[in-house]
C-alpha positions in Angstrom: 12.3 -5.8 -7.2 11.0 -5.5 -10.7 7.5 -4.1 -10.6 4.5 -5.9 -12.3 2.2 -3.8 -14.5 -0.8 -5.8 -15.6 -2.2 -5.1 -19.1 -6.0 -5.3 -18.9 -6.7 -5.2 -22.6 -7.8 -8.8 -22.7 -10.4 -8.1 -20.0 -11.8 -5.5 -22.3 -11.7 -7.9 -25.2 -13.9 -10.4 -23.3 -16.3 -7.6 -22.3 -16.6 -6.4 -25.9 -17.2 -9.8 -27.3 -20.6 -10.0 -25.7 -21.5 -6.3 -25.2 -22.6 -4.9 -21.9 -20.4 -4.6 -18.9 -19.4 -8.2 -18.0 -16.7 -8.5 -17.0 -16.7 -5.0 -15.5 -13.3 -3.5 -16.6 -13.1 -1.0 -13.8 -13.9 -3.6 -11.1 -11.4 -6.1 -12.4 -8.7 -3.4 -12.8 -9.1 -2.2 -9.2 -9.1 -5.8 -8.0 -5.8 -6.5 -9.8 -4.4 -3.5 -7.9 -5.8 -4.9 -4.6 -4.2 -8.3 -5.4 -0.8 -6.7 -5.4 0.1 -5.5 -8.9 2.2 -2.3 -8.8 0.8 -0.9 -12.0 -1.9 -1.0 -14.7 -1.2 -0.8 -18.4 -3.8 0.0 -21.1 -3.2 0.1 -24.9 -6.1 1.8 -26.7 -6.3 1.3 -30.5 -8.1 3.4 -33.0 -10.8 0.9 -33.6 -11.3 0.4 -29.8 -11.5 -3.4 -30.2 -10.5 -3.8 -26.6 -9.8 -0.7 -24.5 -12.0 2.2 -25.3 -10.8 5.7 -24.8 -13.8 6.4 -22.5 -12.5 3.4 -20.3 -9.3 5.3 -19.7 -11.1 8.5 -18.7 -13.4 6.6 -16.4 -10.8 4.4 -14.7 -7.8 6.6 -14.4 -9.0 8.7 -11.5 -9.7 5.6 -9.4 -6.2 4.0 -9.8 -3.9 3.9 -6.8 -0.9 2.4 -8.5 1.2 3.5 -11.5 -0.7 4.0 -14.7 1.0 3.2 -18.1 -0.8 4.1 -21.3 0.9 2.7 -24.4 0.1 3.1 -28.1 0.8 4.5 -31.4 1.5 8.3 -31.0 -1.4 9.6 -33.1 -2.8 13.1 -32.4 -5.7 11.4 -30.5 -3.3 9.4 -28.4 -1.1 12.4 -27.6 -4.2 14.4 -26.6 -5.3 11.5 -24.3 -1.9 11.5 -22.5 -1.9 15.2 -22.0 -5.4 15.1 -20.6 -5.1 12.0 -18.4 -1.4 12.5 -17.4 -0.6 8.9 -16.5 2.7 8.2 -14.8 4.1 6.8 -18.1 3.4 6.9 -21.8 4.9 4.1 -23.8 5.2 4.9 -27.5 4.7 1.9 -29.8 5.3 1.9 -33.6 2.2 -0.2 -34.4 -0.1 1.1 -37.2 -3.8 0.8 -36.7 -4.3 -2.4 -38.6 -1.9 -4.7 -36.7 -3.3 -7.3 -34.3 -0.7 -6.8 -31.6 2.6 -4.9 -31.2 5.2 -6.7 -33.3 8.2 -4.5 -33.7 10.3 -1.9 -31.9 11.1 1.7 -33.1 13.7 2.4 -35.7 14.8 5.4 -33.7 17.2 7.1 -36.1 14.9 6.8 -39.0 12.0 8.3 -37.0 14.0 10.9 -35.1 12.1 13.7 -36.9 8.7 12.3 -35.8 9.8 11.3 -32.3 11.5 14.5 -31.2 8.5 16.9 -31.2 6.2 14.2 -29.9 8.4 13.5 -26.9 8.8 17.2 -26.3 5.0 17.6 -26.1 4.6 14.7 -23.7 7.5 15.8 -21.4 5.8 19.2 -21.0 3.1 17.4 -18.9 5.6 15.7 -16.7 4.8 12.2 -18.0 7.6 9.6 -18.1 8.2 8.6 -21.7 9.2 5.1 -22.7 9.9 3.7 -26.2 9.2 0.2 -27.3 12.5 -1.2 -28.6 13.5 -4.5 -30.3 16.9 -5.7 -29.2 17.5 -7.4 -32.5 17.2 -4.2 -34.5 18.2 -1.3 -32.3 21.7 0.1 -33.0 24.2 0.9 -30.2 24.3 4.5 -31.3 20.5 4.9 -30.9 20.7 4.6 -27.1 22.5 7.9 -26.8 20.1 9.3 -29.3 17.1 8.2 -27.3 18.5 9.9 -24.2 19.1 13.1 -26.3 15.4 12.9 -27.5 14.2 13.1 -23.9 13.3 9.4 -23.5 13.2 8.2 -19.9 12.9 4.5 -20.4 12.9 1.8 -23.0 10.6 -1.2 -23.1 12.4 -4.3 -24.4 10.1 -6.1 -26.8 10.5 -9.6 -25.5 8.8 -11.8 -28.1 12.1 -13.1 -29.4 13.3 -13.9 -25.9 10.0 -15.8 -25.2 10.2 -17.8 -28.4 13.8 -18.8 -27.7 13.3 -19.7 -24.1 14.1 -23.4 -23.5 15.5 -23.9 -27.0 19.0 -23.9 -28.5 19.0 -20.2 -29.2 18.1 -19.2 -25.7 21.6 -18.2 -24.6 22.4 -16.2 -27.7 19.1 -14.4 -27.7 19.3 -13.6 -23.9 22.7 -12.1 -24.5 21.2 -9.8 -27.1 18.7 -8.6 -24.5 21.4 -8.2 -21.9 23.5 -6.2 -24.3 20.6 -3.8 -25.0 19.8 -3.5 -21.3 23.3 -2.6 -20.4 23.6 -0.1 -23.2 20.4 1.6 -22.0 21.6 1.6 -18.4 25.0 3.1 -19.4 23.4 6.2 -20.9 20.9 6.6 -18.0 17.8 5.1 -19.5 15.4 3.1 -17.3 14.3 -0.3 -18.4 10.9 -2.0 -18.9 10.1 -5.2 -20.7 7.0 -6.8 -22.1 5.4 -9.2 -24.7 4.9 -12.9 -24.3 6.3 -13.1 -20.8 4.8 -15.8 -18.5 5.5 -17.7 -15.4 7.9 -20.1 -17.3 10.2 -17.5 -18.7 9.8 -14.4 -16.4 12.1 -15.4 -13.5 15.0 -16.2 -15.8 14.7 -12.8 -17.5 14.8 -10.7 -14.3 17.6 -12.9 -13.0 19.7 -12.2 -16.0 18.7 -8.5 -16.1 18.0 -7.7 -12.4 17.7 -4.0 -13.0 14.5 -4.1 -15.1 12.2 -1.5 -13.5 8.9 -2.9 -14.7 7.4 -5.7 -16.8 4.0 -5.3 -18.5 2.1 -8.6 -18.9 -1.5 -9.1 -20.0 -2.3 -12.0 -22.4 -0.5 -14.8 -20.6 -1.6 -13.6 -17.2 -5.3 -13.6 -18.2 -4.9 -17.1 -19.7 -3.4 -18.4 -16.5 -6.2 -16.8 -14.5 -8.7 -19.0 -16.3 -7.2 -21.9 -14.4 -5.8 -20.4 -11.2 -8.1 -17.5 -10.6 -7.1 -13.9 -10.9 -5.8 -13.3 -7.4 -3.6 -16.4 -7.3 -2.3 -15.6 -10.8 -1.2 -12.1 -9.8 0.6 -13.5 -6.8 2.3 -16.1 -9.0 3.7 -13.5 -11.3 4.8 -11.3 -8.4 6.6 -14.4 -7.0 8.5 -14.8 -10.3 9.8 -11.3 -9.8 11.3 -12.0 -6.4 14.7 -13.2 -7.5 
């Protein structure tokens, strides 16, 4: 079954909006694990507008499930990964000013940047994943990513989510399936994330049943406002049982 990694950035956003420690990020994160999530994702940004770097250092030792830290590979981010040593580091090409991740890597154009970064991360034994847009990735880049030492790709699923239920759904889904099979053919693992929710998630993992992990935050937290956090985690897990 595809594993659920819950992105807790929005919990930190709510805390930071008022100051203080409500909601308590560590308590909520550990509760999400207790409710059945198989992983936790955090995405610190340079301005620390949600996750703070000290949050990661505080919470990481208490986690019992897989920890995924994603972000732009600045020197500070690389140092964080090397010190914390999560199970997975997901490299995202979002510069500091963007509101949310909105594009995948152009792998060939950034080969010179990615190769030494990935080498440094792999020295610590961390699994490395690259955030990839199925609409822009070239077929030849899958073999290149494997050559660079990448272990998995994360499919940027905004286009899939936007097309779901509309006239372009079939064509867009085929783009994602094509990228997924290309990744699998060269031995890359497969993650997915961005704008996934209880309406579109089951269809994605039915069409691509070998997705290893989905990372979901914003929609899950929004649903929790109505359903409660425990029921919401269980609802997303149910979507993954195809």
